[in-house]
C-alpha positions as CSV (number, residue, x, y, z in Angstrom):
1,M,0.0,0.0,0.0
2,T,1.2,3.5,-0.8
3,T,0.5,6.6,1.2
4,L,1.2,10.2,0.2
5,L,1.5,12.8,3.0
6,K,1.2,16.2,1.3
7,N,1.3,19.8,2.2
8,C,3.7,19.7,5.1
9,R,6.8,21.4,6.4
10,L,9.4,18.6,6.5
11,I,11.9,18.7,9.3
12,S,14.7,16.2,9.3
13,P,18.4,16.3,10.3
14,D,19.9,19.1,8.1
15,A,16.7,19.5,6.1
16,D,13.8,22.0,6.4
17,L,11.4,21.9,3.4
18,D,8.2,23.9,3.1
19,S,5.3,22.6,1.1
20,A,6.9,19.1,0.9
21,A,5.4,15.7,0.5
22,I,6.3,12.2,1.6
23,L,5.6,9.1,-0.4
24,I,5.4,5.9,1.7
25,D,5.4,2.4,0.2
26,G,4.6,-0.2,2.8
27,E,6.6,0.4,6.0
28,R,9.3,2.7,4.4
29,I,9.6,6.1,2.8
30,K,10.0,5.8,-0.9
31,R,10.6,9.4,-1.9
32,I,10.5,13.0,-0.6
33,Y,9.0,15.7,-2.9
34,A,10.0,19.4,-2.7
35,A,7.7,22.3,-3.3
36,G,6.6,22.4,-6.9
37,D,7.4,18.8,-7.7
38,A,4.7,16.8,-9.5
39,L,3.1,14.5,-7.0
40,P,2.3,10.8,-7.7
41,D,-0.9,8.9,-7.3
42,A,-1.2,6.9,-4.1
43,D,-3.6,4.5,-2.5
44,Q,-4.1,6.9,0.3
45,V,-3.5,10.7,0.3
46,I,-3.4,12.7,3.6
47,D,-3.3,16.5,3.6
48,L,-1.2,17.6,6.6
49,Q,-2.5,21.1,6.2
50,G,0.9,22.8,6.5
51,N,1.8,21.1,9.8
52,M,5.4,20.0,10.6
53,A,6.4,16.4,9.8
54,M,9.3,15.1,11.8
55,P,11.0,11.8,12.3
56,G,9.1,9.9,15.0
57,F,10.7,10.5,18.4
58,I,12.7,7.9,20.2
59,D,12.4,8.0,24.0
60,V,15.3,5.9,25.4
61,H,14.6,6.7,29.1
62,C,10.9,6.4,30.2
63,H,9.6,4.6,33.3
64,G,5.9,5.1,33.0
65,R,2.9,7.0,31.7
66,S,-0.9,7.2,32.2
67,G,-0.8,6.1,35.8
68,L,1.2,3.0,35.2
69,D,4.9,2.0,35.4
70,F,6.9,-0.5,33.4
71,S,8.2,-1.9,36.7
72,D,4.7,-2.8,37.7
73,G,5.4,-5.9,35.7
74,T,2.0,-6.0,33.9
75,L,1.1,-6.2,30.3
76,E,-1.4,-3.4,31.0
77,A,1.4,-1.1,32.0
78,T,3.6,-1.8,29.1
79,T,0.7,-1.5,26.7
80,A,-0.4,1.8,28.2
81,M,3.1,3.2,27.7
82,G,3.4,1.8,24.2
83,V,0.1,3.2,23.0
84,D,-0.1,6.5,24.9
85,K,3.4,7.6,24.1
86,L,2.2,7.9,20.5
87,K,0.3,11.0,21.7
88,E,3.6,12.8,22.2
89,G,5.1,11.8,18.8
90,V,7.1,8.8,20.2
91,T,7.4,5.9,17.7
92,T,10.2,3.9,19.4
93,L,10.3,3.4,23.1
94,L,12.8,1.9,25.5
95,P,10.8,1.1,28.7
96,T,13.1,1.8,31.6
97,T,13.4,-0.2,34.8
98,L,14.5,0.9,38.3
99,T,16.8,-0.4,41.1
100,L,14.7,-3.5,42.0
101,P,15.3,-7.3,42.6
102,E,16.2,-9.4,39.6
103,E,12.9,-11.3,39.7
104,T,10.9,-8.1,39.5
105,L,13.1,-6.9,36.6
106,A,12.5,-10.3,34.9
107,T,8.8,-9.9,35.2
108,S,8.8,-6.5,33.6
109,L,10.9,-7.8,30.7
110,K,8.5,-10.6,30.1
111,T,5.7,-8.1,29.6
112,A,7.8,-6.3,27.0
113,A,8.1,-9.7,25.1
114,E,4.3,-10.2,25.5
115,Y,3.7,-6.6,24.1
116,V,5.7,-7.3,21.0
117,K,4.2,-10.7,20.5
118,S,0.6,-9.3,20.8
119,G,1.1,-7.0,17.9
120,V,-0.5,-4.0,19.7
121,K,-0.6,-0.9,17.5
122,G,1.6,1.2,19.7
123,C,5.3,2.3,19.7
124,K,8.0,0.0,18.6
125,I,9.8,-1.5,21.6
126,P,13.1,-3.0,20.3
127,G,14.5,-3.5,23.8
128,V,14.6,-2.1,27.3
129,H,16.9,0.2,29.3
130,L,18.1,-1.0,32.7
131,E,18.6,2.0,35.0
132,G,20.4,0.5,38.0
133,P,20.6,-1.5,40.0
134,Y,24.4,-1.1,39.7
135,I,24.5,2.5,41.1
136,N,26.4,4.4,43.8
137,P,24.3,4.2,47.0
138,K,25.4,7.8,47.8
139,C,23.7,9.0,44.6
140,L,20.3,7.4,44.9
141,G,18.0,10.2,43.7
142,A,14.7,8.4,43.7
143,Q,16.1,4.9,43.4
144,N,15.4,2.3,46.2
145,P,18.5,1.8,48.4
146,D,17.4,-1.7,49.4
147,F,18.2,-3.2,46.0
148,V,21.5,-1.5,45.0
149,R,24.2,-4.1,44.1
150,A,27.5,-4.5,42.3
151,P,27.7,-4.7,38.5
152,D,26.8,-8.2,37.4
153,I,27.1,-9.1,33.7
154,A,25.7,-12.6,34.4
155,E,22.5,-11.0,35.7
156,V,22.3,-8.7,32.6
157,K,22.7,-11.8,30.4
158,R,19.9,-13.6,32.1
159,L,17.6,-10.6,31.6
160,N,18.7,-10.2,28.0
161,D,17.7,-13.8,27.4
162,I,14.1,-12.8,28.3
163,F,13.9,-9.7,26.2
164,P,16.7,-7.6,24.6
165,V,18.5,-5.3,26.9
166,I,19.7,-2.4,24.7
167,K,21.1,0.0,27.3
168,V,22.3,-0.3,30.9
169,S,22.9,2.8,33.2
170,Y,25.2,2.3,36.1
171,A,27.9,4.1,38.3
172,V,31.3,3.7,36.6
173,E,33.2,4.1,39.9
174,M,31.7,0.9,41.5
175,P,34.0,-2.1,41.8
176,G,34.5,-3.8,38.5
177,A,32.3,-1.2,36.7
178,A,34.9,0.0,34.2
179,E,35.4,-3.6,33.0
180,F,31.6,-4.0,33.1
181,S,31.4,-1.4,30.3
182,A,33.5,-3.6,28.0
183,E,31.4,-6.7,29.0
184,L,28.2,-4.9,28.0
185,L,29.6,-3.8,24.7
186,A,30.7,-7.4,24.0
187,E,27.0,-8.4,24.4
188,G,25.9,-5.6,22.0
189,I,24.5,-3.5,24.9
190,T,25.2,0.2,25.3
191,P,26.8,1.2,28.6
192,S,25.9,4.5,30.2
193,C,26.9,6.2,33.5
194,V,24.3,7.5,36.0
195,H,23.7,7.9,39.7
196,S,27.4,8.3,40.1
197,A,30.0,10.2,42.1
198,A,32.8,9.3,39.7
199,T,35.9,11.5,39.4
200,Y,37.0,12.5,35.9
201,K,39.8,9.9,36.2
202,Q,37.2,7.2,37.0
203,F,35.2,8.3,34.0
204,L,38.3,8.0,31.8
205,D,38.8,4.4,33.1
206,G,35.3,3.6,31.8
207,Y,35.8,5.6,28.7
208,N,38.9,3.6,27.9
209,H,36.7,0.5,28.2
210,G,34.1,1.9,25.7
211,L,31.8,4.1,27.8
212,R,30.3,6.8,25.5
213,N,27.0,7.6,27.2
214,L,25.8,9.6,30.2
215,S,22.2,9.2,31.4
216,H,20.1,12.1,32.6
217,F,23.0,14.5,32.2
218,C,23.7,16.8,35.2
219,N,21.3,14.9,37.5
220,Q,22.8,12.6,40.1
221,M,26.3,12.9,38.7
222,T,29.5,14.8,39.7
223,A,29.3,18.4,38.9
224,L,31.8,20.6,37.1
225,H,34.5,21.7,39.5
226,H,37.7,23.7,39.0
227,R,39.8,20.9,40.6
228,D,38.0,17.9,39.0
229,I,35.7,18.4,36.0
230,G,33.7,15.3,37.0
231,L,31.0,13.7,34.8
232,V,29.4,17.0,33.8
233,G,32.8,18.2,32.6
234,A,33.4,14.9,30.8
235,G,30.2,15.2,28.9
236,L,31.1,18.6,27.8
237,A,34.7,17.9,27.0
238,H,34.3,14.7,25.0
239,D,32.6,15.4,21.6
240,D,31.9,11.6,21.1
241,V,30.0,11.2,24.4
242,Y,26.2,11.1,24.1
243,I,24.3,12.8,26.9
244,E,20.6,12.3,27.8
245,F,18.9,15.6,28.7
246,I,15.7,16.1,30.6
247,C,14.6,19.5,29.2
248,D,11.6,20.2,31.4
249,K,13.2,23.4,32.9
250,L,13.1,21.8,36.3
251,H,15.7,19.0,36.2
252,I,17.8,21.4,34.2
253,C,17.3,25.2,34.4
254,P,17.0,27.1,31.1
255,D,20.4,28.8,31.5
256,M,22.1,25.4,31.8
257,I,20.1,24.0,28.8
258,G,21.3,26.9,26.7
259,L,24.9,26.6,27.9
260,V,25.1,22.8,27.2
261,F,23.7,23.3,23.7
262,S,26.1,26.1,23.0
263,I,29.1,24.0,24.0
264,K,27.9,20.6,22.9
265,G,25.9,21.4,19.8
266,C,23.2,19.0,18.6
267,D,25.1,16.0,17.4
268,H,25.4,14.1,20.7
269,I,22.4,15.3,22.9
270,Q,19.4,13.0,23.3
271,L,16.2,14.5,24.6
272,I,14.5,12.1,27.1
273,S,11.4,12.2,29.2
274,D,12.6,10.2,32.2
275,A,8.8,10.1,32.8
276,M,7.2,8.3,35.7
277,R,3.6,7.0,36.0
278,A,2.2,10.5,36.5
279,S,3.0,11.6,33.0
280,G,-0.2,12.5,31.2
281,M,-2.0,12.5,34.6
282,P,-3.2,15.1,37.0
283,D,-1.2,16.2,40.1
284,G,-1.5,13.9,43.1
285,D,0.0,11.0,45.0
286,Y,1.9,8.4,43.1
287,T,4.8,5.9,43.6
288,L,8.1,5.2,41.9
289,G,9.9,2.0,42.6
290,G,7.7,1.5,45.7
291,L,8.6,5.0,47.1
292,P,5.8,7.5,47.7
293,V,5.9,10.5,45.3
294,V,3.9,13.7,45.3
295,V,3.2,15.5,42.0
296,S,2.5,19.2,42.3
297,D,2.4,21.7,39.4
298,G,3.7,18.8,37.2
299,A,6.9,18.3,39.4
300,A,7.3,14.8,40.8
301,R,9.2,14.6,44.1
302,L,9.7,12.0,46.8
303,A,7.4,12.5,49.7
304,S,10.2,11.6,52.1
305,N,12.8,14.3,51.2
306,G,11.6,16.3,48.2
307,A,14.1,14.8,45.7
308,L,13.0,14.8,42.1
309,A,11.5,11.5,41.2
310,G,11.5,11.3,37.5
311,S,9.4,13.7,35.5
312,T,6.0,14.1,33.9
313,L,7.6,15.5,30.7
314,Q,6.5,14.6,27.2
315,I,9.0,14.6,24.4
316,C,7.1,17.0,22.2
317,H,7.2,19.6,25.1
318,A,10.9,19.0,25.6
319,L,11.5,19.9,22.0
320,K,9.4,23.0,22.3
321,N,11.4,24.0,25.4
322,V,14.8,23.7,23.6
323,V,13.5,25.6,20.6
324,E,12.4,28.5,22.8
325,I,15.6,28.4,24.9
326,T,18.3,28.0,22.2
327,D,16.6,29.6,19.1
328,M,18.7,27.1,17.1
329,P,17.4,25.8,13.7
330,L,14.8,23.0,13.9
331,S,16.9,21.1,11.3
332,E,19.6,20.9,13.9
333,L,17.5,20.5,17.1
334,I,15.6,17.6,15.5
335,K,18.7,15.5,15.7
336,T,18.2,15.3,19.5
337,T,14.8,13.7,19.3
338,S,15.6,10.5,17.3
339,W,18.7,10.6,15.1
340,N,21.2,10.7,17.9
341,Q,19.3,8.0,19.8
342,A,19.4,5.8,16.7
343,C,23.1,6.3,16.3
344,A,24.0,5.8,19.9
345,L,22.0,2.5,20.1
346,R,22.7,1.3,16.6
347,L,19.0,1.3,15.6
348,K,19.0,1.0,11.8
349,D,16.9,3.1,9.4
350,L,15.4,5.4,12.1
351,G,15.7,9.1,12.8
352,R,15.5,10.6,9.4
353,L,12.8,11.4,6.8
354,E,14.6,10.1,3.8
355,S,14.2,7.4,1.1
356,G,14.7,3.9,2.6
357,Y,14.1,4.9,6.2
358,Y,11.1,3.5,8.1
359,A,8.0,5.7,7.8
360,D,8.0,6.6,11.5
361,I,6.6,10.1,11.5
362,A,5.4,12.7,14.0
363,V,3.1,15.5,12.8
364,L,3.1,18.5,15.0
365,D,1.4,22.0,14.8
366,Y,3.5,25.1,15.4
367,D,2.8,25.0,19.1
368,F,4.4,21.5,19.1
369,N,1.1,19.7,19.8
370,V,1.1,16.3,18.2
371,Q,-1.6,16.0,15.5
372,M,-0.7,12.5,14.1
373,T,1.8,9.7,14.6
374,L,2.7,7.1,12.0
375,V,4.6,3.9,12.8
376,N,5.9,1.9,9.8
377,G,3.7,4.0,7.5
378,E,0.5,3.3,9.5
379,V,-1.4,6.1,11.3
380,R,-1.6,4.9,14.9
381,Y,-2.6,8.1,16.6
382,Q,-4.6,11.0,15.3
383,K,-5.8,13.9,17.5
């Protein structure tokens, strides 16, 4: 089946085309048409009415949505995330776990396998992201201290046998963690540092073992200091290090967002939601990893100490924030929503609106509200 999306502003890495059209053949993009080109016939024609068409967003760090959490270990929770993330333009999702016992993690991964097998019409879920449990107990944030443990590649392999583990976030200074980086890479899994008090020297040890990612940059990691640049300095100093960024103006203030983009550019920043179950829900009382959380004015904080406990951010709103803060061209900023994620995790044929790529497309109005989301050329959400 062929589908023609016409009358759109096409935004893709290094491309910004007014009055463009996209021809889809089956699951992939067949051709892009510029303004004035003669348009072909198609089985289905959709007029996008001048709205922006972008590569479908890839959220590599998301714990929950719509009142449910991936770590609940239910198919209902995984399905709610997979379907409702379409509303924010996400077409590929890495459900993200917490610091929990192995049997709890295993149950969650089984639900991801069930989701894929069921064929539900939601986001693609190619694998999961393990955040913890191999973190520094002095840098918990909203993670549960009862289940922190040392890096264990055997445990990761057991979980990977249930459903693909694509990314693991851990503290690189923990015993054996630098070597753990290389062990993950040998399994085809992307290592990333988080919840860490690592010195720059300890980061370099991991870097020399293949570490090239930092999760929720600036949050629960060693800050920039004039005697040791820490993990924040490492992310800024190394052009080849990918950083996840929670651009809700709360985890990261607007001035810091602008500073990081001015130093780092757009080629190695990945916008993430780090969303917990309250995303898409009203303020109120929730939980994260069994810990009570209070959400007020959209900010999720632990009831016990006020620490930030994930976010309620949606990716489309994160993009709007960085557009307003940085005033950088959309053709550059769009790299941070999917292309960089695809490159960092080696996800093929995703993140661009070009011939041969999967027709994963987010259609947004000029206030960055999602109007339509297509996955593999199929409309799976329409406002």
